[in-house]
MDTraj code that builds the backbone (N, CA, C; nanometers):
import mdtraj as md
import numpy as np

residues = "MET ASN ALA PRO ALA ARG PHE VAL SER GLU ALA LEU ALA ALA LEU ALA ASP PRO GLU LYS ALA ALA SER MET GLN ALA TYR MET LYS THR ASP MET PRO PHE TYR GLY VAL PRO LYS PRO GLU ARG ALA PRO ILE ALA ARG GLU LEU LYS ARG ARG PHE PRO SER ALA ASN GLU ALA GLU TYR ARG ARG SER VAL LEU SER LEU TRP ASP LEU PRO HIS ARG GLU GLU LYS TYR LEU ALA ILE GLY TYR ALA GLU ALA PHE LYS PRO PHE ILE THR PHE ASP GLN ILE ASP LEU TYR GLN GLN LEU VAL THR GLU GLY ALA TRP TRP ASP PHE VAL ASP GLU VAL ALA SER HIS LEU VAL GLY ARG ILE VAL LEU ASN ASP ARG ASP ARG MET ARG PRO VAL LEU GLU ALA TRP ILE ASP HIS PRO ASP MET TRP LEU ARG ARG THR ALA ILE LEU SER GLN LEU GLY HIS LYS ALA MET THR ASP TRP PRO MET LEU SER ASP PHE CYS MET ARG ARG ALA HIS GLU LYS GLU PHE PHE ILE ARG LYS ALA ILE GLY TRP ALA LEU ARG GLU TYR ALA ARG VAL GLU PRO ASP LEU VAL ALA ASP PHE ALA LYS GLU HIS GLN LYS LYS LEU SER GLY LEU SER TYR ARG GLU ALA THR LYS HIS LEU".split()
xyz = np.array([
    [0.4098, -0.8287, -2.3517],
    [0.5060, -0.7509, -2.2746],
    [0.4870, -0.6022, -2.3045],
    [0.4633, -0.5216, -2.1991],
    [0.4428, -0.3790, -2.2213],
    [0.5768, -0.3065, -2.2337],
    [0.5702, -0.1748, -2.2562],
    [0.6917, -0.0985, -2.2861],
    [0.7923, -0.0980, -2.1708],
    [0.7507, -0.0745, -2.0451],
    [0.8497, -0.0789, -1.9365],
    [0.9185, -0.2150, -1.9244],
    [0.8410, -0.3218, -1.9367],
    [0.8981, -0.4558, -1.9264],
    [0.9955, -0.4823, -2.0405],
    [0.9594, -0.4406, -2.1608],
    [1.0477, -0.4617, -2.2761],
    [1.1778, -0.3837, -2.2588],
    [1.1666, -0.2606, -2.2119],
    [1.2861, -0.1789, -2.1907],
    [1.3812, -0.2463, -2.0914],
    [1.3278, -0.2908, -1.9789],
    [1.4104, -0.3530, -1.8749],
    [1.4727, -0.4822, -1.9248],
    [1.3944, -0.5662, -1.9884],
    [1.4442, -0.6938, -2.0375],
    [1.5570, -0.6741, -2.1378],
    [1.5400, -0.5809, -2.2310],
    [1.6420, -0.5560, -2.3337],
    [1.7667, -0.4921, -2.2740],
    [1.7481, -0.4006, -2.1788],
    [1.8628, -0.3337, -2.1176],
    [1.9481, -0.4316, -2.0375],
    [1.8825, -0.5199, -1.9638],
    [1.9570, -0.6192, -1.8858],
    [2.0231, -0.7227, -1.9762],
    [1.9540, -0.7653, -2.0797],
    [2.0099, -0.8649, -2.1719],
    [2.1367, -0.8119, -2.2378],
    [2.1398, -0.6818, -2.2640],
    [2.2575, -0.6216, -2.3279],
    [2.3797, -0.6234, -2.2376],
    [2.3583, -0.6346, -2.1068],
    [2.4681, -0.6354, -2.0098],
    [2.4933, -0.7751, -1.9516],
    [2.4284, -0.8749, -2.0050],
    [2.4336, -1.0091, -1.9469],
    [2.5766, -1.0625, -1.9397],
    [2.6052, -1.1271, -1.8282],
    [2.7365, -1.1880, -1.8040],
    [2.7118, -1.3263, -1.7447],
    [2.7252, -1.4319, -1.8255],
    [2.6922, -1.5669, -1.7779],
    [2.7710, -1.6110, -1.6552],
    [2.8968, -1.5723, -1.6455],
    [2.9763, -1.6113, -1.5288],
    [2.9232, -1.5458, -1.4021],
    [2.8943, -1.4171, -1.4103],
    [2.8369, -1.3480, -1.2944],
    [2.6987, -1.4034, -1.2626],
    [2.6239, -1.4370, -1.3650],
    [2.4889, -1.4915, -1.3439],
    [2.4953, -1.6199, -1.2615],
    [2.5891, -1.7079, -1.2954],
    [2.6018, -1.8338, -1.2223],
    [2.6421, -1.8086, -1.0781],
    [2.7328, -1.7129, -1.0572],
    [2.7772, -1.6800, -0.9218],
    [2.6648, -1.6199, -0.8390],
    [2.5887, -1.5277, -0.8989],
    [2.4782, -1.4630, -0.8280],
    [2.3692, -1.5637, -0.7946],
    [2.3435, -1.6542, -0.8864],
    [2.2413, -1.7568, -0.8635],
    [2.2824, -1.8491, -0.7498],
    [2.4106, -1.8853, -0.7468],
    [2.4599, -1.9727, -0.6404],
    [2.4535, -1.9021, -0.5050],
    [2.4888, -1.7742, -0.5023],
    [2.4865, -1.6993, -0.3763],
    [2.3450, -1.6908, -0.3202],
    [2.2470, -1.6696, -0.4076],
    [2.1089, -1.6571, -0.3620],
    [2.0402, -1.7920, -0.3415],
    [2.1099, -1.9007, -0.3749],
    [2.0557, -2.0362, -0.3559],
    [1.9177, -2.0492, -0.4214],
    [1.9121, -2.0144, -0.5491],
    [1.7849, -2.0140, -0.6205],
    [1.7996, -2.0763, -0.7580],
    [1.6883, -2.1277, -0.8084],
    [1.6844, -2.1763, -0.9462],
    [1.6415, -2.0658, -1.0427],
    [1.5990, -1.9523, -0.9894],
    [1.5561, -1.8419, -1.0746],
    [1.6747, -1.7897, -1.1554],
    [1.6580, -1.7686, -1.2851],
    [1.7718, -1.7236, -1.3669],
    [1.8118, -1.5793, -1.3375],
    [1.9400, -1.5540, -1.3550],
    [1.9968, -1.4195, -1.3472],
    [2.0541, -1.3821, -1.4837],
    [2.0598, -1.2532, -1.5092],
    [2.1362, -1.2050, -1.6246],
    [2.2843, -1.1911, -1.5894],
    [2.3116, -1.1715, -1.4611],
    [2.4486, -1.1455, -1.4199],
    [2.4811, -0.9977, -1.4208],
    [2.3827, -0.9143, -1.3833],
    [2.4010, -0.7684, -1.3816],
    [2.3936, -0.7214, -1.2369],
    [2.5075, -0.6862, -1.1747],
    [2.5078, -0.6430, -1.0348],
    [2.4355, -0.5100, -1.0146],
    [2.4087, -0.4793, -0.8892],
    [2.3324, -0.3593, -0.8539],
    [2.3896, -0.2305, -0.9119],
    [2.5204, -0.2053, -0.9045],
    [2.5720, -0.0788, -0.9613],
    [2.5422, -0.0630, -1.1099],
    [2.5429, -0.1742, -1.1825],
    [2.5141, -0.1687, -1.3254],
    [2.3645, -0.1596, -1.3531],
    [2.2840, -0.1994, -1.2560],
    [2.1387, -0.1865, -1.2720],
    [2.0903, -0.0444, -1.2429],
    [2.1674, 0.0302, -1.1652],
    [2.1231, 0.1633, -1.1225],
    [2.0882, 0.2560, -1.2391],
    [2.1716, 0.2654, -1.3440],
    [2.1318, 0.3515, -1.4566],
    [2.0045, 0.3051, -1.5259],
    [1.9831, 0.1739, -1.5308],
    [1.8603, 0.1216, -1.5900],
    [1.7404, 0.1651, -1.5063],
    [1.7539, 0.1572, -1.3740],
    [1.6448, 0.1981, -1.2849],
    [1.6115, 0.3458, -1.3035],
    [1.7143, 0.4281, -1.3148],
    [1.6899, 0.5729, -1.3337],
    [1.6211, 0.6006, -1.4661],
    [1.6656, 0.5325, -1.5708],
    [1.6059, 0.5543, -1.7023],
    [1.4632, 0.4987, -1.7075],
    [1.4407, 0.3901, -1.6390],
    [1.3060, 0.3328, -1.6308],
    [1.2090, 0.4329, -1.5691],
    [1.2504, 0.4938, -1.4608],
    [1.1652, 0.5924, -1.3943],
    [1.1425, 0.7148, -1.4838],
    [1.2472, 0.7572, -1.5532],
    [1.2361, 0.8764, -1.6387],
    [1.1448, 0.8522, -1.7589],
    [1.1611, 0.7369, -1.8223],
    [1.0851, 0.7085, -1.9446],
    [0.9410, 0.6688, -1.9176],
    [0.9187, 0.6011, -1.8055],
    [0.7871, 0.5424, -1.7808],
    [0.7323, 0.5821, -1.6438],
    [0.7127, 0.7096, -1.6207],
    [0.6565, 0.7520, -1.4916],
    [0.5106, 0.7099, -1.4799],
    [0.4709, 0.6750, -1.3590],
    [0.3309, 0.6380, -1.3351],
    [0.2499, 0.7637, -1.3048],
    [0.1383, 0.7780, -1.3744],
    [0.0539, 0.8959, -1.3562],
    [-0.0517, 0.8760, -1.2483],
    [-0.0810, 0.7512, -1.2150],
    [-0.1826, 0.7229, -1.1136],
    [-0.1566, 0.5852, -1.0539],
    [-0.2352, 0.5490, -0.9532],
    [-0.2106, 0.4231, -0.8823],
    [-0.2345, 0.3010, -0.9710],
    [-0.3318, 0.3083, -1.0603],
    [-0.3592, 0.1942, -1.1474],
    [-0.2423, 0.1701, -1.2426],
    [-0.1885, 0.2771, -1.2960],
    [-0.0731, 0.2650, -1.3857],
    [0.0493, 0.2147, -1.3101],
    [0.0655, 0.2650, -1.1897],
    [0.1748, 0.2208, -1.1025],
    [0.1675, 0.0702, -1.0805],
    [0.0525, 0.0216, -1.0452],
    [0.0347, -0.1214, -1.0186],
    [0.0629, -0.2036, -1.1438],
    [0.0122, -0.1596, -1.2585],
    [0.0343, -0.2337, -1.3835],
    [0.1830, -0.2417, -1.4156],
    [0.2526, -0.1306, -1.3990],
    [0.3957, -0.1287, -1.4314],
    [0.4744, -0.2179, -1.3369],
    [0.4449, -0.2101, -1.2077],
    [0.5159, -0.2942, -1.1105],
    [0.4945, -0.4419, -1.1442],
    [0.3714, -0.4810, -1.1698],
    [0.3423, -0.6214, -1.1967],
    [0.4003, -0.6679, -1.3303],
    [0.4028, -0.5784, -1.4287],
    [0.4596, -0.6181, -1.5580],
    [0.6086, -0.6496, -1.5442],
    [0.6776, -0.5761, -1.4581],
    [0.8196, -0.6019, -1.4327],
    [0.8368, -0.7248, -1.3440],
    [0.7532, -0.7351, -1.2427],
    [0.7620, -0.8468, -1.1486],
    [0.7387, -0.9804, -1.2177],
    [0.6546, -0.9820, -1.3180],
    [0.6201, -1.1073, -1.3845],
    [0.7263, -1.1548, -1.4834],
    [0.8306, -1.0747, -1.5051],
    [0.9409, -1.1175, -1.5911],
    [1.0201, -1.2268, -1.5190],
    [1.0898, -1.3126, -1.5934],
    [1.1459, -1.4336, -1.5318],
    [1.2775, -1.4182, -1.4563],
    [1.3560, -1.3146, -1.4859],
    [1.4884, -1.3040, -1.4254],
    [1.4843, -1.2253, -1.2940],
    [1.5783, -1.2592, -1.2055],
    [1.5765, -1.1995, -1.0721],
    [1.6040, -1.0496, -1.0774],
    [1.6960, -1.0063, -1.1621],
    [1.7237, -0.8628, -1.1707],
    [1.6020, -0.7844, -1.2184],
    [1.5192, -0.8451, -1.3000],
    [1.3960, -0.7789, -1.3447],
    [1.3031, -0.7565, -1.2260],
    [1.2991, -0.8528, -1.1375],
    [1.2156, -0.8397, -1.0183],
    [1.2749, -0.7372, -0.9209],
    [1.4080, -0.7310, -0.9119],
    [1.4698, -0.6261, -0.8308],
    [1.4291, -0.4879, -0.8830],
    [1.4284, -0.4735, -1.0135],
    [1.3904, -0.3447, -1.0722],
    [1.2419, -0.3169, -1.0528],
    [1.1597, -0.4208, -1.0470],
    [1.0172, -0.4021, -1.0172],
    [0.9993, -0.3415, -0.8788],
    [1.0729, -0.3958, -0.7809],
    [1.0636, -0.3429, -0.6447],
    [1.1208, -0.2018, -0.6387],
    [1.2320, -0.1792, -0.7072],
    [1.2890, -0.0444, -0.7120],
    [1.1948, 0.0563, -0.7735],
    [1.1258, 0.0150, -0.8789],
    [1.0264, 0.1029, -0.9427],
    [0.9132, 0.1326, -0.8442],
    [0.8693, 0.0312, -0.7723],
    [0.7627, 0.0506, -0.6739],
    [0.8048, 0.1519, -0.5676],
    [0.9310, 0.1460, -0.5268],
    [0.9817, 0.2380, -0.4245],
    [0.9975, 0.3798, -0.4772],
    [1.0183, 0.3935, -0.6075],
    [1.0523, 0.5235, -0.6654],
    [0.9352, 0.6213, -0.6682],
    [0.8130, 0.5698, -0.6680],
    [0.6954, 0.6566, -0.6795],
    [0.6235, 0.6615, -0.5445],
    [0.6813, 0.7373, -0.4541],
    [0.6347, 0.7390, -0.3150],
    [0.4891, 0.7815, -0.2977],
    [0.4350, 0.8734, -0.3794],
    [0.2936, 0.9091, -0.3601],
    [0.1974, 0.7915, -0.3764],
    [0.2422, 0.6875, -0.4458],
    [0.1541, 0.5727, -0.4697],
    [0.1765, 0.4583, -0.3711],
    [0.2694, 0.4769, -0.2773],
    [0.2912, 0.3740, -0.1746],
    [0.1891, 0.3978, -0.0642],
    [0.0701, 0.3461, -0.0858],
    [-0.0419, 0.3708, 0.0033],
    [-0.1068, 0.2396, 0.0477],
    [-0.1970, 0.2524, 0.1418],
    [-0.2672, 0.1347, 0.1925],
    [-0.3399, 0.0603, 0.0811],
    [-0.3821, 0.1321, -0.0206],
    [-0.4535, 0.0681, -0.1312],
    [-0.3666, -0.0320, -0.2067],
    [-0.2361, -0.0243, -0.1887],
    [-0.1444, -0.1152, -0.2587],
    [-0.0985, -0.2315, -0.1711],
    [-0.1546, -0.2452, -0.0528],
    [-0.1011, -0.3465, 0.0386],
    [-0.1169, -0.4878, -0.0172],
    [-0.2213, -0.5130, -0.0937],
    [-0.2356, -0.6458, -0.1536],
    [-0.1281, -0.6712, -0.2584],
    [-0.0853, -0.5658, -0.3282],
    [0.0245, -0.5783, -0.4240],
    [0.1540, -0.6157, -0.3518],
    [0.1822, -0.5470, -0.2433],
    [0.3057, -0.5746, -0.1695],
    [0.3017, -0.7122, -0.1033],
    [0.1819, -0.7532, -0.0606],
    [0.1682, -0.8888, -0.0062],
    [0.2004, -0.9915, -0.1149],
    [0.1576, -0.9654, -0.2360],
    [0.1875, -1.0551, -0.3474],
    [0.3384, -1.0639, -0.3714],
    [0.4074, -0.9498, -0.3648],
    [0.5525, -0.9506, -0.3854],
    [0.6215, -1.0336, -0.2769],
    [0.5724, -1.0243, -0.1547],
    [0.6313, -1.0997, -0.0435],
    [0.6072, -1.2493, -0.0609],
    [0.4837, -1.2887, -0.0853],
    [0.4523, -1.4318, -0.0888],
    [0.5072, -1.4987, -0.2145],
    [0.5124, -1.4266, -0.3244],
    [0.5688, -1.4849, -0.4458],
    [0.7208, -1.4766, -0.4454],
    [0.7757, -1.3711, -0.3869],
    [0.9206, -1.3569, -0.3793],
    [0.9815, -1.4608, -0.2874],
    [0.9252, -1.4748, -0.1685],
    [0.9569, -1.5826, -0.0745],
    [1.1067, -1.6085, -0.0561],
    [1.1832, -1.5028, -0.0485],
    [1.3249, -1.5138, -0.0123],
    [1.3692, -1.3786, 0.0394],
    [1.4746, -1.3781, 0.1204],
    [1.5088, -1.2586, 0.1975],
    [1.5425, -1.1369, 0.1116],
    [1.6013, -1.1563, -0.0060],
    [1.6416, -1.0403, -0.0860],
    [1.5210, -0.9594, -0.1322],
    [1.4137, -1.0274, -0.1695],
    [1.2905, -0.9582, -0.2077],
    [1.2143, -0.9089, -0.0844],
    [1.1949, -0.9980, 0.0088],
    [1.1057, -0.9719, 0.1220],
    [1.1546, -0.8555, 0.2080],
    [1.2827, -0.8514, 0.2379],
    [1.3334, -0.7476, 0.3276],
    [1.3207, -0.6089, 0.2663],
    [1.3382, -0.6006, 0.1365],
    [1.3235, -0.4719, 0.0682],
    [1.1782, -0.4260, 0.0712],
    [1.0866, -0.5163, 0.0432],
    [0.9441, -0.4822, 0.0458],
    [0.9010, -0.4455, 0.1882],
    [0.9470, -0.5232, 0.2850],
    [0.9079, -0.4998, 0.4247],
    [0.9504, -0.3627, 0.4731],
    [1.0753, -0.3263, 0.4463],
    [1.1289, -0.2033, 0.5044],
    [1.0932, -0.0782, 0.4254],
    [1.0863, -0.0872, 0.2925],
    [1.0685, 0.0338, 0.2125],
    [0.9287, 0.0537, 0.1538],
    [0.8504, -0.0509, 0.1468],
    [0.7141, -0.0374, 0.0943],
    [0.6122, -0.0535, 0.2072],
    [0.6083, -0.1712, 0.2666],
    [0.5162, -0.1919, 0.3795],
    [0.5498, -0.0948, 0.4927],
    [0.6776, -0.0790, 0.5216],
    [0.7186, 0.0096, 0.6303],
    [0.6752, 0.1533, 0.6115],
    [0.6768, 0.2002, 0.4879],
    [0.6325, 0.3373, 0.4620],
    [0.4831, 0.3530, 0.4915],
    [0.4054, 0.2506, 0.4579],
    [0.2620, 0.2583, 0.4862],
    [0.2375, 0.2538, 0.6362],
    [0.3160, 0.1733, 0.7073],
    [0.3022, 0.1672, 0.8537],
    [0.3210, 0.3064, 0.9139],
    [0.4190, 0.3793, 0.8655],
    [0.4433, 0.5145, 0.9165],
    [0.3281, 0.6097, 0.8853],
    [0.2745, 0.5980, 0.7649],
    [0.1765, 0.6961, 0.7176],
    [0.0313, 0.6591, 0.7454],
    [0.0062, 0.5331, 0.7756],
    [-0.1325, 0.4876, 0.7903],
    [-0.1385, 0.3789, 0.8972],
    [-0.0873, 0.4124, 1.0146],
    [-0.0662, 0.3127, 1.1197],
    [-0.1958, 0.2447, 1.1636],
    [-0.3035, 0.3196, 1.1745],
    [-0.4280, 0.2618, 1.2260],
    [-0.4813, 0.1528, 1.1348],
    [-0.4742, 0.1753, 1.0036],
    [-0.5248, 0.0734, 0.9112],
    [-0.4255, -0.0414, 0.8937],
    [-0.2976, -0.0139, 0.9148],
    [-0.1984, -0.1194, 0.8974],
    [-0.1931, -0.2147, 1.0159],
    [-0.2314, -0.1674, 1.1331],
    [-0.2203, -0.2538, 1.2515],
    [-0.2946, -0.3861, 1.2338],
    [-0.4202, -0.3868, 1.1894],
    [-0.4883, -0.5162, 1.1709],
    [-0.4218, -0.6041, 1.0650],
    [-0.3643, -0.5428, 0.9627],
    [-0.2944, -0.6204, 0.8596],
    [-0.1737, -0.6904, 0.9203],
    [-0.0938, -0.6154, 0.9945],
    [0.0247, -0.6735, 1.0567],
    [-0.0129, -0.7772, 1.1630],
    [-0.1224, -0.7519, 1.2331],
    [-0.1699, -0.8497, 1.3319],
    [-0.2053, -0.9823, 1.2637],
    [-0.2593, -0.9739, 1.1436],
    [-0.2908, -1.0962, 1.0689],
    [-0.1630, -1.1621, 1.0181],
    [-0.0690, -1.0811, 0.9721],
    [0.0539, -1.1365, 0.9156],
    [0.1426, -1.2024, 1.0202],
    [0.1470, -1.1484, 1.1420],
    [0.2397, -1.2028, 1.2417],
    [0.2031, -1.3466, 1.2802],
    [0.0794, -1.3855, 1.2578],
    [0.0360, -1.5229, 1.2859],
    [0.0041, -1.6002, 1.1579],
    [0.0460, -1.5472, 1.0447],
    [0.0109, -1.6068, 0.9152],
    [0.0903, -1.7357, 0.8906],
    [0.0308, -1.8351, 0.8246],
    [0.1057, -1.9573, 0.7908],
    [0.2278, -1.9309, 0.7028],
    [0.2238, -1.8227, 0.6232],
    [0.3371, -1.7894, 0.5364],
    [0.4472, -1.7240, 0.6196],
    [0.5615, -1.7915, 0.6287],
    [0.6717, -1.7432, 0.7109],
    [0.7207, -1.6051, 0.6669],
    [0.7160, -1.5772, 0.5377],
    [0.7685, -1.4499, 0.4871],
    [0.6780, -1.3334, 0.5245],
    [0.5503, -1.3572, 0.5401],
    [0.4616, -1.2527, 0.5909],
    [0.4875, -1.2289, 0.7397],
    [0.5163, -1.3344, 0.8129],
    [0.5515, -1.3160, 0.9539],
    [0.6800, -1.2339, 0.9659],
    [0.7783, -1.2657, 0.8820],
    [0.9035, -1.1886, 0.8824],
    [0.8767, -1.0425, 0.8452],
    [0.7914, -1.0204, 0.7477],
    [0.7587, -0.8844, 0.7061],
    [0.6965, -0.8057, 0.8204],
    [0.6071, -0.8668, 0.8953],
    [0.5447, -0.7977, 1.0087],
    [0.6495, -0.7542, 1.1105],
    [0.7460, -0.8408, 1.1363],
    [0.8507, -0.8085, 1.2338],
    [0.9405, -0.6960, 1.1833],
    [0.9731, -0.6986, 1.0537],
    [1.0685, -0.6026, 0.9976],
    [1.0039, -0.4738, 0.9468],
    [0.8740, -0.4622, 0.9584],
    [0.8035, -0.3497, 0.8967],
    [0.8320, -0.2144, 0.9617],
    [0.9018, -0.2134, 1.0757],
    [0.9345, -0.0858, 1.1396],
    [1.0853, -0.0567, 1.1370],
    [1.1593, -0.1282, 1.0566],
    [1.3024, -0.1005, 1.0448],
    [1.3234, 0.0453, 1.0029],
    [1.4121, 0.1128, 1.0722],
    [1.4436, 0.2508, 1.0362],
    [1.3450, 0.3541, 1.0845],
    [1.2442, 0.3131, 1.1596],
    [1.1442, 0.4088, 1.2061],
    [1.1910, 0.4888, 1.3275],
    [1.2981, 0.4434, 1.3883],
    [1.3615, 0.5159, 1.4987],
    [1.2597, 0.5549, 1.6065],
    [1.2485, 0.6841, 1.6360],
    [1.1599, 0.7280, 1.7447],
    [1.0123, 0.7071, 1.7115],
    [0.9823, 0.6842, 1.5840],
    [0.8433, 0.6612, 1.5436],
    [0.8019, 0.5141, 1.5572],
    [0.8931, 0.4312, 1.6027],
    [0.8624, 0.2885, 1.6200],
    [0.7530, 0.2686, 1.7246],
    [0.6594, 0.1845, 1.6914],
    [0.5570, 0.1425, 1.7881],
    [0.6175, 0.0280, 1.8699],
    [0.6799, 0.0624, 1.9827],
    [0.7490, -0.0370, 2.0629],
    [0.6553, -0.1443, 2.1188],
    [0.5384, -0.1095, 2.1697],
    [0.4498, -0.2171, 2.2179],
    [0.4188, -0.3197, 2.1090],
    [0.3971, -0.2744, 1.9851],
    [0.3693, -0.3685, 1.8768],
    [0.4941, -0.4503, 1.8433],
    [0.6086, -0.3851, 1.8317],
    [0.7312, -0.4568, 1.7983],
    [0.7644, -0.5622, 1.9039],
    [0.7603, -0.5237, 2.0299],
    [0.7948, -0.6195, 2.1359],
    [0.6934, -0.7343, 2.1412],
    [0.5671, -0.7024, 2.1205],
    [0.4640, -0.8059, 2.1174],
    [0.4883, -0.9040, 2.0032],
    [0.5181, -0.8515, 1.8842],
    [0.5423, -0.9377, 1.7687],
    [0.6645, -1.0271, 1.7916],
    [0.7688, -0.9713, 1.8507],
    [0.8889, -1.0506, 1.8773],
    [0.8591, -1.1664, 1.9720],
    [0.7821, -1.1399, 2.0746],
    [0.7523, -1.2453, 2.1714],
    [0.6536, -1.3479, 2.1147],
    [0.5643, -1.3053, 2.0284],
    [0.4695, -1.3996, 1.9697],
    [0.5376, -1.4996, 1.8764],
    [0.6539, -1.4624, 1.8237],
    [0.7265, -1.5532, 1.7341],
    [0.8552, -1.6047, 1.7965],
    [0.8802, -1.5720, 1.9228],
    [1.0069, -1.6097, 1.9871],
    [1.0262, -1.7610, 1.9947],
    [0.9176, -1.8366, 1.9940],
    [0.9274, -1.9823, 2.0052],
    [0.9694, -2.0497, 1.8755],
    [0.9659, -1.9752, 1.7644],
    [0.9902, -2.0382, 1.6341],
    [1.1341, -2.0853, 1.6191],
    [1.1515, -2.1956, 1.5468],
    [1.2842, -2.2474, 1.5179],
    [1.3350, -2.1994, 1.3819],
    [1.2481, -2.1368, 1.3035],
    [1.2838, -2.0914, 1.1697],
    [1.3928, -1.9830, 1.1765],
    [1.5037, -2.0066, 1.1083],
    [1.6173, -1.9135, 1.1092],
    [1.5758, -1.7725, 1.0706],
    [1.4969, -1.7588, 0.9649],
    [1.4641, -1.6262, 0.9138],
    [1.3741, -1.5467, 1.0086],
    [1.3007, -1.6158, 1.0926],
    [1.2213, -1.5470, 1.1948],
    [1.3101, -1.5082, 1.3120],
    [1.3934, -1.5990, 1.3566],
    [1.4840, -1.5682, 1.4673],
    [1.5767, -1.4512, 1.4319],
    [1.6272, -1.4536, 1.3107],
    [1.7156, -1.3459, 1.2655],
    [1.6403, -1.2134, 1.2589],
    [1.5171, -1.2162, 1.2097],
    [1.4365, -1.0946, 1.1995],
    [1.4107, -1.0330, 1.3364],
    [1.3811, -1.1153, 1.4344],
    [1.3570, -1.0650, 1.5705],
    [1.4808, -0.9923, 1.6210],
    [1.5959, -1.0555, 1.6069],
    [1.7187, -0.9927, 1.6529],
    [1.7508, -0.8646, 1.5788],
    [1.7301, -0.8663, 1.4488],
    [1.7581, -0.7489, 1.3645],
    [1.6677, -0.6323, 1.4045],
    [1.5386, -0.6584, 1.4182],
    [1.4441, -0.5517, 1.4532],
    [1.4771, -0.4919, 1.5904],
    [1.5092, -0.5770, 1.6856],
    [1.5449, -0.5276, 1.8192],
    [1.6762, -0.4501, 1.8166],
    [1.7734, -0.4996, 1.7419],
    [1.9022, -0.4298, 1.7319],
    [1.8856, -0.2905, 1.6725],
    [1.8012, -0.2798, 1.5710],
    [1.7781, -0.1485, 1.5091],
    [1.7130, -0.0515, 1.6075],
    [1.6161, -0.1004, 1.6829],
    [1.5498, -0.0108, 1.7783],
    [1.6428, 0.0240, 1.8944],
    [1.7378, -0.0635, 1.9223],
    [1.8347, -0.0362, 2.0293],
    [1.9207, 0.0864, 1.9978],
    [1.9283, 0.1252, 1.8714],
    [2.0018, 0.2463, 1.8355],
    [1.9315, 0.3705, 1.8915],
    [1.8010, 0.3585, 1.9157],
    [1.7213, 0.4696, 1.9680],
    [1.6997, 0.4552, 2.1183],
    [1.6670, 0.3341, 2.1593],
    [1.6358, 0.3072, 2.3008],
    [1.7194, 0.1898, 2.3514],
    [1.8492, 0.2096, 2.3672],
    [1.9349, 0.0964, 2.4073],
    [1.8981, 0.0361, 2.5424],
    [1.8652, 0.1190, 2.6392],
    [1.8329, 0.0663, 2.7720],
    [1.7045, -0.0158, 2.7687],
    [1.6064, 0.0324, 2.6942],
    [1.4786, -0.0384, 2.6830],
    [1.4982, -0.1759, 2.6205],
    [1.5747, -0.1811, 2.5122],
    [1.5978, -0.3088, 2.4448],
    [1.6839, -0.4004, 2.5311],
    [1.7823, -0.3442, 2.5984],
    [1.8674, -0.4254, 2.6866],
    [1.7849, -0.4891, 2.7972],
    [1.6974, -0.4119, 2.8580],
    [1.6108, -0.4654, 2.9645],
    [1.5166, -0.5722, 2.9101],
    [1.4622, -0.5469, 2.7918],
    [1.3706, -0.6432, 2.7294],
    [1.4427, -0.7743, 2.7000],
    [1.5613, -0.7639, 2.6413],
    [1.6376, -0.8840, 2.6070],
    [1.6749, -0.9628, 2.7316],
    [1.7132, -0.8928, 2.8364],
    [1.7490, -0.9605, 2.9612],
    [1.6281, -1.0295, 3.0231],
    [1.5159, -0.9582, 3.0238],
    [1.3943, -1.0143, 3.0832],
    [1.3475, -1.1395, 3.0109],
    [1.3635, -1.1403, 2.8776],
    [1.3083, -1.2496, 2.7974],
    [1.4160, -1.3412, 2.7392],
    [1.5356, -1.3373, 2.7959],
    [1.6455, -1.4143, 2.7383],
    [1.6138, -1.5626, 2.7278],
    [1.5434, -1.6165, 2.8253],
    [1.5132, -1.7594, 2.8230],
    [1.4132, -1.7959, 2.7137],
    [1.3313, -1.6998, 2.6727],
    [1.2321, -1.7267, 2.5684],
    [1.2869, -1.6967, 2.4286],
    [1.3775, -1.6000, 2.4194],
    [1.4372, -1.5673, 2.2906],
    [1.5387, -1.6741, 2.2520],
    [1.5487, -1.7014, 2.1226],
    [1.6533, -1.7936, 2.0772],
    [1.7897, -1.7286, 2.0987],
    [1.8941, -1.8108, 2.1010],
    [2.0289, -1.7568, 2.1144],
    [2.0615, -1.6605, 2.0024],
    [2.0186, -1.6918, 1.8804],
    [2.0434, -1.6044, 1.7654],
    [1.9751, -1.4691, 1.7836],
    [1.8468, -1.4722, 1.8222],
    [1.7729, -1.3464, 1.8412],
    [1.8382, -1.2614, 1.9497],
    [1.8758, -1.3257, 2.0582],
    [1.9372, -1.2524, 2.1700],
    [2.0712, -1.1913, 2.1290],
    [2.1547, -1.2691, 2.0617],
    [2.2857, -1.2178, 2.0195],
    [2.2718, -1.1005, 1.9240],
    [2.1812, -1.1134, 1.8296],
    [2.1604, -1.0048, 1.7330],
    [2.1065, -0.8801, 1.8023],
    [2.0123, -0.8995, 1.8935],
    [1.9496, -0.7858, 1.9617],
    [2.0498, -0.7083, 2.0454],
    [2.1430, -0.7769, 2.1061],
    [2.2356, -0.7139, 2.2017],
    [2.3736, -0.6884, 2.1425],
    [2.3887, -0.7052, 2.0135],
    [2.5204, -0.6979, 1.9491],
    [2.5937, -0.5674, 1.9792],
    [2.5209, -0.4553, 1.9813],
    [2.5855, -0.3241, 2.0000],
    [2.5537, -0.2626, 2.1357],
    [2.5013, -0.3417, 2.2267],
    [2.4662, -0.2890, 2.3589],
    [2.5812, -0.3083, 2.4572],
])
top = md.Topology()
chain = top.add_chain()
for i, resn in enumerate(residues, 1):
    res = top.add_residue(resn, chain, resSeq=i)
    for name in ("N", "CA", "C"):
        top.add_atom(name, md.element.get_by_symbol(name[0]), res)
traj = md.Trajectory(xyz[None], top)
């Protein structure tokens, strides 16, 4: 265990609350152990982690993220993702395999959505040409969480959203019965509707028969 991992593990253990841990574990429907440290109490640990153990280069960044990610408790993994987000100069295309690992190993919405929107999404904005083939592979990938990541990778991009890609991805997965895919389609469309409400409304109306009821309701919730 390296120094960042030891710091995080000891800091969380000092705040452990077994009752909260059981509640958090039940809410997330997981067998992964929790310390029982909610997000507000983790925030000072995240700040101190960044202050004490800054990454000087991409290799160090990757080592630190993985050392935290490989710890057994869920809050440790949350802090791994937070650490990854904190060093924006290192969120580059060269790290896409690292973020893919976080998605496929995390394999649940709390991990995946954060990686999709704040790590993968940042690369999509900054390196769109190289990311397009990656997302094209992910949208048809056997791993459902990579498909969800492809759909959610433009959350918050507003006017910078690649609408042809987003609409194409939504329709390519519209037939799926998987809840997390249907929800992602609706969420992504609803977010873009904040920028282009008429465009999304027309799209939803045109494709209502192909979209699931969940996707359609989510997409049109604020229209």
